[in-house]
Every structure is written in C-alpha cells, then in structure tokens.
C-alpha positions, 0 to 999 in steps of 0.5 A, a space after each residue: 748533774 743537770 746540763 744547761 747551756 749563757 749570757 755574760 750579763 748574769 747577776 749574782 742575785 735574782 728574786 727567783 731562779 728557775 732551773 730548767 727551760 721546759 714549759 714548766 720553767 718558762 711558765 714560772 718565769 712568765 708569772 714571776 716577771 708579771 709579779 714584778 720579780 727578777 727571774 733567771 732561767 737556767 736552761 738547756 742547749 735549746 729552749 723547750 725541753 722535751 717539746 724539742 723532741 716532739 714534732 707535732 703537739 695537738 693537745 695544748 689548748 688554743 693550738 689544734 696543731 703546733 710543732 714542739 720547737 715552735 711552741 717552745 720558742 713562743 713560750 721563751 719570747 713570752 717570758 722574756 717579754 716580762 723580763 725573764 733572763 735566760 742563761 746556759 751552764 751546768 748546775 753542779 750543786 745547790 744549797 737550800 739550807 738558808 733563807 737565801 738559796 744558792 745555785 752553783 754553776 760549772 762556769 764558776 757563777 754562784 746565783 743567789 735567790 729567795 726562791 728556786 723553782 726546779 723544772 729540770 724535767 725527765 730523761 728517757 728510760 733505757 732498756 739496759 740490754 747488751 748492745 744498747 749503749 754500744 749502738 746508741 746513735 748508730 741505730 738506737 734512738 730515743 727520739 723518732 722526730 729527731 732521728 726518724 728521717 735517717 730510716 726512710 724506706 727502712 724497717 725499724 723496731 719500737 719498744 713501748 706501749 704508752 702514749 709516747 710510744 704510739 706517737 713515735 710509731 705513728 710518726 715513724 709509719 709515715 717515713 719507714 716501710 715497717 714499724 715493729 712495735 715490741 710490747 711486754 704486755 698483750 695490750 697497749 697503755 696508750 689513750 684510745 685515740 692513739 691506739 686506734 690510729 696505730 691499729 689503722 696503719 698497715 705498716 705498724 705491726 705488733 709483737 705482744 708479750 715480748 721484751 728485748 734481750 739484746 741489740 746486735 750489730 757491728 757498727 750499726 743496728 742489724 738485729 734485735 733479739 726478742 723473748 716472748 715472756 709467755 712461751 720463752 721463745 727467742 726470735 731475732 728480728 732483722 731491723 735497721 734501727 730501734 726506737 726506745 719509748 718506755 718512759 722517763 726518769 726524773 732529772 733530780 739527782 743533784 737535789 737528792 737529800 736536799 728536797 723530799 722525793 718519792 721512791 722513783 726520784 720524783 720531787 714531792 710537793 704540796 698543792 702550791 708546788 712547794 717542796 718540804 723546803 720553804 722557798 723551793 718549788 718543783 714544776 713539770 715532769 720532775 715532780 711526783 704526779 700522774 699526768 706529765 703533759 705540756 699543759 700540766 707543766 705550764 699550770 704547775 709553773 704558774 702556780 709555783 711562781 704565783 704562790 712564791 710571789 704572794 708568800 715571799 714577796 707579798 
C-alpha cells in the first residue's frame, strides 16, 4: 500500500495518472500537461518525495544550492502551470489488464486513464535489529535533516558509508558534538568530494568493519551495541541517538505481479521508461537503475510522459 494524501474535484478519467509526487512524478506531469494531456498526480502528504528530507541539494543543474522542500514546491507549481492536478489518498490497488487502466484509492475513488506513470520512489532500509522498532522516533531516525536539531550538542551514531550517509553525517556534524560513523567495510562508498569533507570534520569519527547488533534504551536511545566483523569484539557505545542511512527499498509492493520487477523489487523498464505492460511506465527511485538522483528522476519522468504522448495520443 502506498500512502498518498486531496482535492474534491477529482474526475473519474484522466489521460495520464501519475502515482507519486516526487521529482520524477512532477516532471512527468509537467511534460504531460505541455503535450495537452489531462493529468492527475496522486501524491504524498507533502510535495517533493525524498527531497523533503534533504536540507540542501547542490547537484541539481541550475541551482548551486537549494533546499529540497523549496525545489519540490517549485516543481509542483511548474507542473500546475501546465494543468496538472494534484490529489492525496492511499493507492490500494491497480488494474493494468485492459487498455484503460484503473487505480483504486482508499477514499473510494477509482481513477481511469490510458497511461499510468509509477513514481512511488523508495523508503529507508531498516537494520532489523533489536531495539530499532521499539525506539523509532525515540532516538532512532532515518532522516538527519528531519530530526538532527533534536540532538544539538549531543553525541550520535550514524550507520552507512554511501553518499546519503556522508551527507547526513556532514549535516549532523554542524549540530552535534560528535558523530560516530559505523560502517561495515574498511572504506566508504561515497563520492570522493563527500568523503573528503567528512574526513576533514574533526567531530566525525569512523568505526570501521563494524555492524550494529542492538540498540538499547528504556524510553530513548542510550547505547548502541556494535560488533567488529573482523575481530568479533563487541562494544557498547553510549550515544543519544542513531541515524540509519543504509539505502532504500522500492515502494513497489502493490504493483507486484502487475509489472515486471528485478530481484530487489525495482520496476524494470525499457529506454522509454515503459514497463512490460503497454501504457504503464515507471520513473524515479522505484525504477531499476544504477543512479538514483533528483536529476535522473526528472529526466525519466520527462521521457515517460513524452513517449506516452507520442505513442498513445499522437
């Protein structure tokens, strides 16, 4: 089930229905509108998808530096300028069996369309260790820009070694006294520029070749139990919080069996972003690909809508 949250003037039929209000979805809506197609975007509680969890975006062309939520709002206004309509609800099912596709919402609405563009994104991957679920929101966080301010002047742990992890660590380093980066390898996977910045920060320290075994605390995070994979040594770190940045999983569950997916649940498309079902496309982080960035999501949304306009409405 994919949560999306709506206007009362939603029609029963649109040329294009976009599921997901992230950068891929909004780009698709913009290009659908420019092609003269009616378009409904079924989006989440707030516009922008994971951009809303990003304090500063500095790799989107044309903006040397822009706040994620600001970029998301700009994209929405741009799509609305060309006639895209936005609605909030929960998509509980979809029927792609016929030429006219149907999307079922929890508010009782059934939206039909010739084309569906899936842009539901991905969600944070969990550690699945004792204490994680119990202390979620009580010191366990998956978003530094959302929760970092709660830990000003405190000591936190951060799990991960990729671009997202280092971006989060750098953000936290400006707020907290100390960031302990726990990584299961002996080197980072993040791009060099992010690595260099992290290594230069005196209050970011690294715990290599280690994994989190347990998160402890009564009503809030107090300790993190860490195991060194090489030596087997178990260490308890006293921290006030732990941020988990170990990747994402696709929000594709309700489409299982309806479109082709890879072994990890990402939707497989051709170069036009079309799935194995004619008239059904995927764009953004939910799609099987190597690079998941705002810029790639935007490009994929544009490609999907443009191809759909030419193929099904040309």
